PyMOL commands that place a pseudoatom at each C-alpha (Angstrom):
pseudoatom trace, name=CA, resn=UNK, resi=1, chain=A, elem=C, hetatm=0, pos=[-13.887, -8.952, 17.763]
pseudoatom trace, name=CA, resn=UNK, resi=2, chain=A, elem=C, hetatm=0, pos=[-13.075, -5.274, 18.197]
pseudoatom trace, name=CA, resn=UNK, resi=3, chain=A, elem=C, hetatm=0, pos=[-15.392, -3.751, 20.811]
pseudoatom trace, name=CA, resn=UNK, resi=4, chain=A, elem=C, hetatm=0, pos=[-16.055, -0.032, 20.963]
pseudoatom trace, name=CA, resn=UNK, resi=5, chain=A, elem=C, hetatm=0, pos=[-17.328, 1.757, 24.058]
pseudoatom trace, name=CA, resn=UNK, resi=6, chain=A, elem=C, hetatm=0, pos=[-18.800, 4.631, 22.020]
pseudoatom trace, name=CA, resn=UNK, resi=7, chain=A, elem=C, hetatm=0, pos=[-22.483, 4.364, 21.104]
pseudoatom trace, name=CA, resn=UNK, resi=8, chain=A, elem=C, hetatm=0, pos=[-22.873, 2.916, 17.597]
pseudoatom trace, name=CA, resn=UNK, resi=9, chain=A, elem=C, hetatm=0, pos=[-25.182, 5.723, 16.560]
pseudoatom trace, name=CA, resn=UNK, resi=10, chain=A, elem=C, hetatm=0, pos=[-22.559, 8.281, 17.574]
pseudoatom trace, name=CA, resn=UNK, resi=11, chain=A, elem=C, hetatm=0, pos=[-19.909, 6.398, 15.603]
pseudoatom trace, name=CA, resn=UNK, resi=12, chain=A, elem=C, hetatm=0, pos=[-22.089, 6.515, 12.480]
pseudoatom trace, name=CA, resn=UNK, resi=13, chain=A, elem=C, hetatm=0, pos=[-22.657, 10.232, 12.952]
pseudoatom trace, name=CA, resn=UNK, resi=14, chain=A, elem=C, hetatm=0, pos=[-18.958, 10.856, 13.613]
pseudoatom trace, name=CA, resn=UNK, resi=15, chain=A, elem=C, hetatm=0, pos=[-17.924, 9.198, 10.353]
pseudoatom trace, name=CA, resn=UNK, resi=16, chain=A, elem=C, hetatm=0, pos=[-21.002, 10.302, 8.410]
pseudoatom trace, name=CA, resn=UNK, resi=17, chain=A, elem=C, hetatm=0, pos=[-21.931, 6.837, 7.175]
pseudoatom trace, name=CA, resn=UNK, resi=18, chain=A, elem=C, hetatm=0, pos=[-23.817, 3.735, 8.292]
pseudoatom trace, name=CA, resn=UNK, resi=19, chain=A, elem=C, hetatm=0, pos=[-20.901, 1.556, 9.357]
pseudoatom trace, name=CA, resn=UNK, resi=20, chain=A, elem=C, hetatm=0, pos=[-23.035, -1.278, 10.699]
pseudoatom trace, name=CA, resn=UNK, resi=21, chain=A, elem=C, hetatm=0, pos=[-25.642, -1.764, 7.968]
pseudoatom trace, name=CA, resn=UNK, resi=22, chain=A, elem=C, hetatm=0, pos=[-28.613, -1.728, 10.338]
pseudoatom trace, name=CA, resn=UNK, resi=23, chain=A, elem=C, hetatm=0, pos=[-31.656, 0.058, 8.981]
pseudoatom trace, name=CA, resn=UNK, resi=24, chain=A, elem=C, hetatm=0, pos=[-32.077, 2.027, 12.201]
pseudoatom trace, name=CA, resn=UNK, resi=25, chain=A, elem=C, hetatm=0, pos=[-28.784, 3.841, 11.568]
pseudoatom trace, name=CA, resn=UNK, resi=26, chain=A, elem=C, hetatm=0, pos=[-29.961, 4.904, 8.095]
pseudoatom trace, name=CA, resn=UNK, resi=27, chain=A, elem=C, hetatm=0, pos=[-32.948, 6.537, 9.799]
pseudoatom trace, name=CA, resn=UNK, resi=28, chain=A, elem=C, hetatm=0, pos=[-30.696, 8.123, 12.427]
pseudoatom trace, name=CA, resn=UNK, resi=29, chain=A, elem=C, hetatm=0, pos=[-28.366, 9.649, 9.816]
pseudoatom trace, name=CA, resn=UNK, resi=30, chain=A, elem=C, hetatm=0, pos=[-31.350, 10.941, 7.847]
pseudoatom trace, name=CA, resn=UNK, resi=31, chain=A, elem=C, hetatm=0, pos=[-32.578, 12.774, 10.957]
pseudoatom trace, name=CA, resn=UNK, resi=32, chain=A, elem=C, hetatm=0, pos=[-29.235, 13.770, 12.493]
pseudoatom trace, name=CA, resn=UNK, resi=33, chain=A, elem=C, hetatm=0, pos=[-26.422, 13.849, 9.951]
pseudoatom trace, name=CA, resn=UNK, resi=34, chain=A, elem=C, hetatm=0, pos=[-24.251, 16.273, 11.968]
pseudoatom trace, name=CA, resn=UNK, resi=35, chain=A, elem=C, hetatm=0, pos=[-21.388, 14.886, 14.107]
pseudoatom trace, name=CA, resn=UNK, resi=36, chain=A, elem=C, hetatm=0, pos=[-22.151, 14.306, 17.822]
pseudoatom trace, name=CA, resn=UNK, resi=37, chain=A, elem=C, hetatm=0, pos=[-21.229, 16.980, 20.332]
pseudoatom trace, name=CA, resn=UNK, resi=38, chain=A, elem=C, hetatm=0, pos=[-22.122, 20.594, 20.907]
pseudoatom trace, name=CA, resn=UNK, resi=39, chain=A, elem=C, hetatm=0, pos=[-23.652, 22.548, 18.034]
pseudoatom trace, name=CA, resn=UNK, resi=40, chain=A, elem=C, hetatm=0, pos=[-21.005, 23.984, 15.757]
pseudoatom trace, name=CA, resn=UNK, resi=41, chain=A, elem=C, hetatm=0, pos=[-18.269, 21.721, 17.134]
pseudoatom trace, name=CA, resn=UNK, resi=42, chain=A, elem=C, hetatm=0, pos=[-17.614, 20.213, 13.708]
pseudoatom trace, name=CA, resn=UNK, resi=43, chain=A, elem=C, hetatm=0, pos=[-16.912, 23.628, 12.223]
pseudoatom trace, name=CA, resn=UNK, resi=44, chain=A, elem=C, hetatm=0, pos=[-14.218, 24.377, 14.804]
pseudoatom trace, name=CA, resn=UNK, resi=45, chain=A, elem=C, hetatm=0, pos=[-12.348, 21.104, 14.408]
pseudoatom trace, name=CA, resn=UNK, resi=46, chain=A, elem=C, hetatm=0, pos=[-8.915, 21.301, 12.872]
pseudoatom trace, name=CA, resn=UNK, resi=47, chain=A, elem=C, hetatm=0, pos=[-8.463, 20.050, 9.351]
pseudoatom trace, name=CA, resn=UNK, resi=48, chain=A, elem=C, hetatm=0, pos=[-7.065, 16.509, 9.342]
pseudoatom trace, name=CA, resn=UNK, resi=49, chain=A, elem=C, hetatm=0, pos=[-3.593, 15.861, 7.986]
pseudoatom trace, name=CA, resn=UNK, resi=50, chain=A, elem=C, hetatm=0, pos=[-3.043, 13.336, 5.207]
pseudoatom trace, name=CA, resn=UNK, resi=51, chain=A, elem=C, hetatm=0, pos=[-2.049, 10.751, 7.820]
pseudoatom trace, name=CA, resn=UNK, resi=52, chain=A, elem=C, hetatm=0, pos=[-5.124, 11.619, 9.870]
pseudoatom trace, name=CA, resn=UNK, resi=53, chain=A, elem=C, hetatm=0, pos=[-7.431, 11.087, 6.899]
pseudoatom trace, name=CA, resn=UNK, resi=54, chain=A, elem=C, hetatm=0, pos=[-5.773, 7.762, 6.072]
pseudoatom trace, name=CA, resn=UNK, resi=55, chain=A, elem=C, hetatm=0, pos=[-6.112, 6.640, 9.683]
pseudoatom trace, name=CA, resn=UNK, resi=56, chain=A, elem=C, hetatm=0, pos=[-9.775, 7.670, 9.687]
pseudoatom trace, name=CA, resn=UNK, resi=57, chain=A, elem=C, hetatm=0, pos=[-10.498, 5.527, 6.616]
pseudoatom trace, name=CA, resn=UNK, resi=58, chain=A, elem=C, hetatm=0, pos=[-8.844, 2.527, 8.250]
pseudoatom trace, name=CA, resn=UNK, resi=59, chain=A, elem=C, hetatm=0, pos=[-10.874, 3.061, 11.416]
pseudoatom trace, name=CA, resn=UNK, resi=60, chain=A, elem=C, hetatm=0, pos=[-14.080, 3.023, 9.383]
pseudoatom trace, name=CA, resn=UNK, resi=61, chain=A, elem=C, hetatm=0, pos=[-13.403, -0.471, 8.022]
pseudoatom trace, name=CA, resn=UNK, resi=62, chain=A, elem=C, hetatm=0, pos=[-12.119, -1.807, 11.333]
pseudoatom trace, name=CA, resn=UNK, resi=63, chain=A, elem=C, hetatm=0, pos=[-15.219, -0.596, 13.158]
pseudoatom trace, name=CA, resn=UNK, resi=64, chain=A, elem=C, hetatm=0, pos=[-17.629, -1.693, 10.417]
pseudoatom trace, name=CA, resn=UNK, resi=65, chain=A, elem=C, hetatm=0, pos=[-16.318, -5.269, 10.333]
pseudoatom trace, name=CA, resn=UNK, resi=66, chain=A, elem=C, hetatm=0, pos=[-15.591, -5.433, 14.078]
pseudoatom trace, name=CA, resn=UNK, resi=67, chain=A, elem=C, hetatm=0, pos=[-11.857, -6.086, 13.824]
pseudoatom trace, name=CA, resn=UNK, resi=68, chain=A, elem=C, hetatm=0, pos=[-8.891, -5.337, 16.033]
pseudoatom trace, name=CA, resn=UNK, resi=69, chain=A, elem=C, hetatm=0, pos=[-5.709, -3.886, 14.577]
pseudoatom trace, name=CA, resn=UNK, resi=70, chain=A, elem=C, hetatm=0, pos=[-3.864, -7.226, 14.524]
pseudoatom trace, name=CA, resn=UNK, resi=71, chain=A, elem=C, hetatm=0, pos=[-6.725, -8.969, 12.720]
pseudoatom trace, name=CA, resn=UNK, resi=72, chain=A, elem=C, hetatm=0, pos=[-7.054, -6.146, 10.202]
pseudoatom trace, name=CA, resn=UNK, resi=73, chain=A, elem=C, hetatm=0, pos=[-3.319, -6.124, 9.485]
pseudoatom trace, name=CA, resn=UNK, resi=74, chain=A, elem=C, hetatm=0, pos=[-3.288, -9.887, 8.865]
pseudoatom trace, name=CA, resn=UNK, resi=75, chain=A, elem=C, hetatm=0, pos=[-6.082, -9.505, 6.304]
pseudoatom trace, name=CA, resn=UNK, resi=76, chain=A, elem=C, hetatm=0, pos=[-4.261, -6.583, 4.672]
pseudoatom trace, name=CA, resn=UNK, resi=77, chain=A, elem=C, hetatm=0, pos=[-0.975, -8.498, 4.402]
pseudoatom trace, name=CA, resn=UNK, resi=78, chain=A, elem=C, hetatm=0, pos=[-2.849, -11.457, 2.907]
pseudoatom trace, name=CA, resn=UNK, resi=79, chain=A, elem=C, hetatm=0, pos=[-4.454, -9.096, 0.391]
pseudoatom trace, name=CA, resn=UNK, resi=80, chain=A, elem=C, hetatm=0, pos=[-1.034, -7.766, -0.647]
pseudoatom trace, name=CA, resn=UNK, resi=81, chain=A, elem=C, hetatm=0, pos=[0.150, -11.265, -1.531]
pseudoatom trace, name=CA, resn=UNK, resi=82, chain=A, elem=C, hetatm=0, pos=[-2.869, -12.002, -3.721]
pseudoatom trace, name=CA, resn=UNK, resi=83, chain=A, elem=C, hetatm=0, pos=[-3.029, -11.250, -7.430]
pseudoatom trace, name=CA, resn=UNK, resi=84, chain=A, elem=C, hetatm=0, pos=[-4.827, -8.078, -8.390]
pseudoatom trace, name=CA, resn=UNK, resi=85, chain=A, elem=C, hetatm=0, pos=[-5.303, -4.687, -6.747]
pseudoatom trace, name=CA, resn=UNK, resi=86, chain=A, elem=C, hetatm=0, pos=[-4.520, -4.735, -3.020]
pseudoatom trace, name=CA, resn=UNK, resi=87, chain=A, elem=C, hetatm=0, pos=[-7.408, -2.439, -2.068]
pseudoatom trace, name=CA, resn=UNK, resi=88, chain=A, elem=C, hetatm=0, pos=[-9.936, -4.531, -3.997]
pseudoatom trace, name=CA, resn=UNK, resi=89, chain=A, elem=C, hetatm=0, pos=[-8.535, -7.713, -2.469]
pseudoatom trace, name=CA, resn=UNK, resi=90, chain=A, elem=C, hetatm=0, pos=[-8.861, -6.200, 1.006]
pseudoatom trace, name=CA, resn=UNK, resi=91, chain=A, elem=C, hetatm=0, pos=[-12.539, -5.355, 0.549]
pseudoatom trace, name=CA, resn=UNK, resi=92, chain=A, elem=C, hetatm=0, pos=[-13.254, -8.768, -0.955]
pseudoatom trace, name=CA, resn=UNK, resi=93, chain=A, elem=C, hetatm=0, pos=[-11.537, -10.596, 1.914]
pseudoatom trace, name=CA, resn=UNK, resi=94, chain=A, elem=C, hetatm=0, pos=[-13.592, -8.637, 4.431]
pseudoatom trace, name=CA, resn=UNK, resi=95, chain=A, elem=C, hetatm=0, pos=[-16.828, -9.405, 2.576]
pseudoatom trace, name=CA, resn=UNK, resi=96, chain=A, elem=C, hetatm=0, pos=[-16.029, -13.124, 2.458]
pseudoatom trace, name=CA, resn=UNK, resi=97, chain=A, elem=C, hetatm=0, pos=[-15.808, -13.482, 6.233]
pseudoatom trace, name=CA, resn=UNK, resi=98, chain=A, elem=C, hetatm=0, pos=[-18.503, -15.882, 7.407]
pseudoatom trace, name=CA, resn=UNK, resi=99, chain=A, elem=C, hetatm=0, pos=[-20.017, -13.404, 9.874]
pseudoatom trace, name=CA, resn=UNK, resi=100, chain=A, elem=C, hetatm=0, pos=[-20.359, -10.809, 7.111]
pseudoatom trace, name=CA, resn=UNK, resi=101, chain=A, elem=C, hetatm=0, pos=[-21.920, -13.318, 4.706]
pseudoatom trace, name=CA, resn=UNK, resi=102, chain=A, elem=C, hetatm=0, pos=[-24.454, -14.326, 7.377]
pseudoatom trace, name=CA, resn=UNK, resi=103, chain=A, elem=C, hetatm=0, pos=[-25.287, -10.623, 7.725]
pseudoatom trace, name=CA, resn=UNK, resi=104, chain=A, elem=C, hetatm=0, pos=[-25.493, -10.044, 3.959]
pseudoatom trace, name=CA, resn=UNK, resi=105, chain=A, elem=C, hetatm=0, pos=[-27.875, -12.993, 3.600]
pseudoatom trace, name=CA, resn=UNK, resi=106, chain=A, elem=C, hetatm=0, pos=[-30.169, -11.348, 6.125]
pseudoatom trace, name=CA, resn=UNK, resi=107, chain=A, elem=C, hetatm=0, pos=[-29.837, -14.053, 8.769]
pseudoatom trace, name=CA, resn=UNK, resi=108, chain=A, elem=C, hetatm=0, pos=[-28.954, -11.304, 11.264]
pseudoatom trace, name=CA, resn=UNK, resi=109, chain=A, elem=C, hetatm=0, pos=[-29.758, -7.563, 11.363]
pseudoatom trace, name=CA, resn=UNK, resi=110, chain=A, elem=C, hetatm=0, pos=[-26.106, -6.568, 11.814]
pseudoatom trace, name=CA, resn=UNK, resi=111, chain=A, elem=C, hetatm=0, pos=[-22.571, -7.968, 11.831]
pseudoatom trace, name=CA, resn=UNK, resi=112, chain=A, elem=C, hetatm=0, pos=[-22.437, -8.096, 15.629]
pseudoatom trace, name=CA, resn=UNK, resi=113, chain=A, elem=C, hetatm=0, pos=[-25.557, -10.268, 15.732]
pseudoatom trace, name=CA, resn=UNK, resi=114, chain=A, elem=C, hetatm=0, pos=[-24.206, -12.358, 12.842]
pseudoatom trace, name=CA, resn=UNK, resi=115, chain=A, elem=C, hetatm=0, pos=[-20.955, -12.908, 14.737]
pseudoatom trace, name=CA, resn=UNK, resi=116, chain=A, elem=C, hetatm=0, pos=[-22.929, -14.166, 17.717]
pseudoatom trace, name=CA, resn=UNK, resi=117, chain=A, elem=C, hetatm=0, pos=[-24.968, -16.523, 15.510]
pseudoatom trace, name=CA, resn=UNK, resi=118, chain=A, elem=C, hetatm=0, pos=[-21.790, -18.038, 14.113]
pseudoatom trace, name=CA, resn=UNK, resi=119, chain=A, elem=C, hetatm=0, pos=[-19.931, -18.098, 17.432]
pseudoatom trace, name=CA, resn=UNK, resi=120, chain=A, elem=C, hetatm=0, pos=[-22.792, -19.901, 19.186]
pseudoatom trace, name=CA, resn=UNK, resi=121, chain=A, elem=C, hetatm=0, pos=[-22.864, -22.654, 16.578]
pseudoatom trace, name=CA, resn=UNK, resi=122, chain=A, elem=C, hetatm=0, pos=[-26.135, -21.817, 14.820]
pseudoatom trace, name=CA, resn=UNK, resi=123, chain=A, elem=C, hetatm=0, pos=[-24.574, -21.915, 11.340]
pseudoatom trace, name=CA, resn=UNK, resi=124, chain=A, elem=C, hetatm=0, pos=[-23.008, -24.632, 9.176]
pseudoatom trace, name=CA, resn=UNK, resi=125, chain=A, elem=C, hetatm=0, pos=[-20.863, -24.392, 6.050]
pseudoatom trace, name=CA, resn=UNK, resi=126, chain=A, elem=C, hetatm=0, pos=[-21.213, -27.271, 3.602]
pseudoatom trace, name=CA, resn=UNK, resi=127, chain=A, elem=C, hetatm=0, pos=[-22.923, -29.318, 6.312]
pseudoatom trace, name=CA, resn=UNK, resi=128, chain=A, elem=C, hetatm=0, pos=[-20.200, -28.754, 8.909]
pseudoatom trace, name=CA, resn=UNK, resi=129, chain=A, elem=C, hetatm=0, pos=[-20.891, -26.708, 12.026]
pseudoatom trace, name=CA, resn=UNK, resi=130, chain=A, elem=C, hetatm=0, pos=[-18.618, -23.678, 11.830]
pseudoatom trace, name=CA, resn=UNK, resi=131, chain=A, elem=C, hetatm=0, pos=[-18.312, -21.364, 14.819]
pseudoatom trace, name=CA, resn=UNK, resi=132, chain=A, elem=C, hetatm=0, pos=[-15.418, -19.218, 13.576]
pseudoatom trace, name=CA, resn=UNK, resi=133, chain=A, elem=C, hetatm=0, pos=[-16.686, -15.764, 12.485]
pseudoatom trace, name=CA, resn=UNK, resi=134, chain=A, elem=C, hetatm=0, pos=[-13.470, -15.038, 10.560]
pseudoatom trace, name=CA, resn=UNK, resi=135, chain=A, elem=C, hetatm=0, pos=[-13.805, -18.205, 8.444]
pseudoatom trace, name=CA, resn=UNK, resi=136, chain=A, elem=C, hetatm=0, pos=[-13.371, -17.283, 4.768]
pseudoatom trace, name=CA, resn=UNK, resi=137, chain=A, elem=C, hetatm=0, pos=[-16.095, -18.680, 2.531]
pseudoatom trace, name=CA, resn=UNK, resi=138, chain=A, elem=C, hetatm=0, pos=[-15.398, -19.728, -1.048]
pseudoatom trace, name=CA, resn=UNK, resi=139, chain=A, elem=C, hetatm=0, pos=[-17.332, -19.869, -4.270]
pseudoatom trace, name=CA, resn=UNK, resi=140, chain=A, elem=C, hetatm=0, pos=[-19.846, -22.732, -4.113]
pseudoatom trace, name=CA, resn=UNK, resi=141, chain=A, elem=C, hetatm=0, pos=[-19.996, -22.879, -0.312]
pseudoatom trace, name=CA, resn=UNK, resi=142, chain=A, elem=C, hetatm=0, pos=[-23.455, -23.441, 1.165]
pseudoatom trace, name=CA, resn=UNK, resi=143, chain=A, elem=C, hetatm=0, pos=[-24.435, -21.796, 4.458]
pseudoatom trace, name=CA, resn=UNK, resi=144, chain=A, elem=C, hetatm=0, pos=[-27.286, -23.403, 6.388]
pseudoatom trace, name=CA, resn=UNK, resi=145, chain=A, elem=C, hetatm=0, pos=[-28.934, -22.833, 9.752]
pseudoatom trace, name=CA, resn=UNK, resi=146, chain=A, elem=C, hetatm=0, pos=[-28.820, -25.448, 12.497]
pseudoatom trace, name=CA, resn=UNK, resi=147, chain=A, elem=C, hetatm=0, pos=[-31.957, -27.596, 12.517]
pseudoatom trace, name=CA, resn=UNK, resi=148, chain=A, elem=C, hetatm=0, pos=[-33.094, -26.466, 15.947]
pseudoatom trace, name=CA, resn=UNK, resi=149, chain=A, elem=C, hetatm=0, pos=[-36.040, -24.335, 16.949]
pseudoatom trace, name=CA, resn=UNK, resi=150, chain=A, elem=C, hetatm=0, pos=[-33.887, -21.743, 18.732]
pseudoatom trace, name=CA, resn=UNK, resi=151, chain=A, elem=C, hetatm=0, pos=[-31.547, -21.346, 15.749]
pseudoatom trace, name=CA, resn=UNK, resi=152, chain=A, elem=C, hetatm=0, pos=[-34.395, -21.013, 13.275]
pseudoatom trace, name=CA, resn=UNK, resi=153, chain=A, elem=C, hetatm=0, pos=[-36.210, -18.531, 15.509]
pseudoatom trace, name=CA, resn=UNK, resi=154, chain=A, elem=C, hetatm=0, pos=[-33.111, -16.325, 15.735]
pseudoatom trace, name=CA, resn=UNK, resi=155, chain=A, elem=C, hetatm=0, pos=[-32.584, -16.388, 11.970]
pseudoatom trace, name=CA, resn=UNK, resi=156, chain=A, elem=C, hetatm=0, pos=[-36.265, -15.778, 11.240]
pseudoatom trace, name=CA, resn=UNK, resi=157, chain=A, elem=C, hetatm=0, pos=[-36.083, -12.715, 13.451]
pseudoatom trace, name=CA, resn=UNK, resi=158, chain=A, elem=C, hetatm=0, pos=[-33.109, -11.547, 11.412]
pseudoatom trace, name=CA, resn=UNK, resi=159, chain=A, elem=C, hetatm=0, pos=[-34.849, -12.179, 8.094]
pseudoatom trace, name=CA, resn=UNK, resi=160, chain=A, elem=C, hetatm=0, pos=[-37.893, -10.254, 9.273]
pseudoatom trace, name=CA, resn=UNK, resi=161, chain=A, elem=C, hetatm=0, pos=[-35.839, -7.183, 10.152]
pseudoatom trace, name=CA, resn=UNK, resi=162, chain=A, elem=C, hetatm=0, pos=[-33.055, -7.376, 7.542]
pseudoatom trace, name=CA, resn=UNK, resi=163, chain=A, elem=C, hetatm=0, pos=[-32.663, -5.402, 4.350]
pseudoatom trace, name=CA, resn=UNK, resi=164, chain=A, elem=C, hetatm=0, pos=[-34.328, -6.887, 1.289]
pseudoatom trace, name=CA, resn=UNK, resi=165, chain=A, elem=C, hetatm=0, pos=[-31.389, -6.358, -1.061]
pseudoatom trace, name=CA, resn=UNK, resi=166, chain=A, elem=C, hetatm=0, pos=[-29.250, -9.509, -0.941]
pseudoatom trace, name=CA, resn=UNK, resi=167, chain=A, elem=C, hetatm=0, pos=[-26.088, -9.004, -3.062]
pseudoatom trace, name=CA, resn=UNK, resi=168, chain=A, elem=C, hetatm=0, pos=[-26.071, -10.689, -6.466]
pseudoatom trace, name=CA, resn=UNK, resi=169, chain=A, elem=C, hetatm=0, pos=[-23.003, -12.755, -5.593]
pseudoatom trace, name=CA, resn=UNK, resi=170, chain=A, elem=C, hetatm=0, pos=[-25.102, -14.546, -2.959]
pseudoatom trace, name=CA, resn=UNK, resi=171, chain=A, elem=C, hetatm=0, pos=[-28.106, -16.813, -3.424]
pseudoatom trace, name=CA, resn=UNK, resi=172, chain=A, elem=C, hetatm=0, pos=[-30.697, -16.823, -0.643]
pseudoatom trace, name=CA, resn=UNK, resi=173, chain=A, elem=C, hetatm=0, pos=[-33.286, -19.564, -0.287]
pseudoatom trace, name=CA, resn=UNK, resi=174, chain=A, elem=C, hetatm=0, pos=[-35.324, -17.812, 2.348]
pseudoatom trace, name=CA, resn=UNK, resi=175, chain=A, elem=C, hetatm=0, pos=[-37.897, -20.533, 3.024]
pseudoatom trace, name=CA, resn=UNK, resi=176, chain=A, elem=C, hetatm=0, pos=[-35.129, -23.074, 3.644]
pseudoatom trace, name=CA, resn=UNK, resi=177, chain=A, elem=C, hetatm=0, pos=[-32.956, -20.596, 5.547]
pseudoatom trace, name=CA, resn=UNK, resi=178, chain=A, elem=C, hetatm=0, pos=[-30.081, -21.438, 3.254]
pseudoatom trace, name=CA, resn=UNK, resi=179, chain=A, elem=C, hetatm=0, pos=[-27.604, -19.347, 1.327]
pseudoatom trace, name=CA, resn=UNK, resi=180, chain=A, elem=C, hetatm=0, pos=[-24.787, -20.058, -1.090]
pseudoatom trace, name=CA, resn=UNK, resi=181, chain=A, elem=C, hetatm=0, pos=[-21.841, -18.257, -2.653]
pseudoatom trace, name=CA, resn=UNK, resi=182, chain=A, elem=C, hetatm=0, pos=[-22.645, -17.970, -6.365]
pseudoatom trace, name=CA, resn=UNK, resi=183, chain=A, elem=C, hetatm=0, pos=[-19.335, -16.262, -7.113]
pseudoatom trace, name=CA, resn=UNK, resi=184, chain=A, elem=C, hetatm=0, pos=[-16.815, -13.900, -5.584]
pseudoatom trace, name=CA, resn=UNK, resi=185, chain=A, elem=C, hetatm=0, pos=[-18.073, -10.327, -5.097]
pseudoatom trace, name=CA, resn=UNK, resi=186, chain=A, elem=C, hetatm=0, pos=[-17.131, -7.662, -7.619]
pseudoatom trace, name=CA, resn=UNK, resi=187, chain=A, elem=C, hetatm=0, pos=[-15.653, -4.397, -6.364]
pseudoatom trace, name=CA, resn=UNK, resi=188, chain=A, elem=C, hetatm=0, pos=[-18.733, -2.423, -7.411]
pseudoatom trace, name=CA, resn=UNK, resi=189, chain=A, elem=C, hetatm=0, pos=[-20.996, -4.802, -5.457]
pseudoatom trace, name=CA, resn=UNK, resi=190, chain=A, elem=C, hetatm=0, pos=[-19.329, -3.996, -2.140]
pseudoatom trace, name=CA, resn=UNK, resi=191, chain=A, elem=C, hetatm=0, pos=[-20.908, -1.036, -0.299]
pseudoatom trace, name=CA, resn=UNK, resi=192, chain=A, elem=C, hetatm=0, pos=[-18.539, 1.918, -0.031]
pseudoatom trace, name=CA, resn=UNK, resi=193, chain=A, elem=C, hetatm=0, pos=[-17.642, 2.383, 3.629]
pseudoatom trace, name=CA, resn=UNK, resi=194, chain=A, elem=C, hetatm=0, pos=[-14.131, 3.807, 3.265]
pseudoatom trace, name=CA, resn=UNK, resi=195, chain=A, elem=C, hetatm=0, pos=[-11.493, 4.825, 0.732]
pseudoatom trace, name=CA, resn=UNK, resi=196, chain=A, elem=C, hetatm=0, pos=[-9.424, 1.654, 0.450]
pseudoatom trace, name=CA, resn=UNK, resi=197, chain=A, elem=C, hetatm=0, pos=[-6.726, 3.457, -1.561]
pseudoatom trace, name=CA, resn=UNK, resi=198, chain=A, elem=C, hetatm=0, pos=[-5.912, 5.660, 1.436]
pseudoatom trace, name=CA, resn=UNK, resi=199, chain=A, elem=C, hetatm=0, pos=[-5.648, 2.559, 3.625]
pseudoatom trace, name=CA, resn=UNK, resi=200, chain=A, elem=C, hetatm=0, pos=[-3.158, 1.009, 1.179]
pseudoatom trace, name=CA, resn=UNK, resi=201, chain=A, elem=C, hetatm=0, pos=[-1.150, 4.259, 1.243]
pseudoatom trace, name=CA, resn=UNK, resi=202, chain=A, elem=C, hetatm=0, pos=[-1.172, 4.207, 5.056]
pseudoatom trace, name=CA, resn=UNK, resi=203, chain=A, elem=C, hetatm=0, pos=[0.265, 0.691, 5.264]
pseudoatom trace, name=CA, resn=UNK, resi=204, chain=A, elem=C, hetatm=0, pos=[2.743, 1.374, 2.463]
pseudoatom trace, name=CA, resn=UNK, resi=205, chain=A, elem=C, hetatm=0, pos=[4.633, 3.986, 4.520]
for i in range(1, 205): cmd.bond("trace and resi %d" % i, "trace and resi %d" % (i + 1))
show_as sticks, trace
zoom trace
């Protein structure tokens, strides 16, 4: 996982978007949408070059999904080899990571917490304990929570604080703490965090 020493709230303000999905950052951006730093600092910053803007878009996705450069590049290269539009494939591959699916189902309030749930063995895929956050789920896969009081308590806490809008490509059975992949996500169902076309241009150089 890519760790960042900068406060998450400051990162959201720097990029002007909620990179982590937590509700508290929506509230923060509503109150303080200006970039962090001294007043007026944003106005004095130099205009980014084309390369700088492309790099910024890549950083957004890397930070949002908690990836290091090597991990991100592997996913990008895999996306290039798949049929279809590379940018769309990239976003879909990121969304299909197990830690992200756990987050989207509402089992955890954010991707970092979801990654910890998976890494500590609280989640199973198709009945098999899976502790690899980067595991790619497939259509028809069923994600369940370990039948232990600690696991269920952690997930219940996530469900209580999570967003209510579960994507249509996922099916949540809240009472059973179970989710399944109804189908692969469509491009328009993936929240816009960055301009994927600029990322493709960056790697194409």
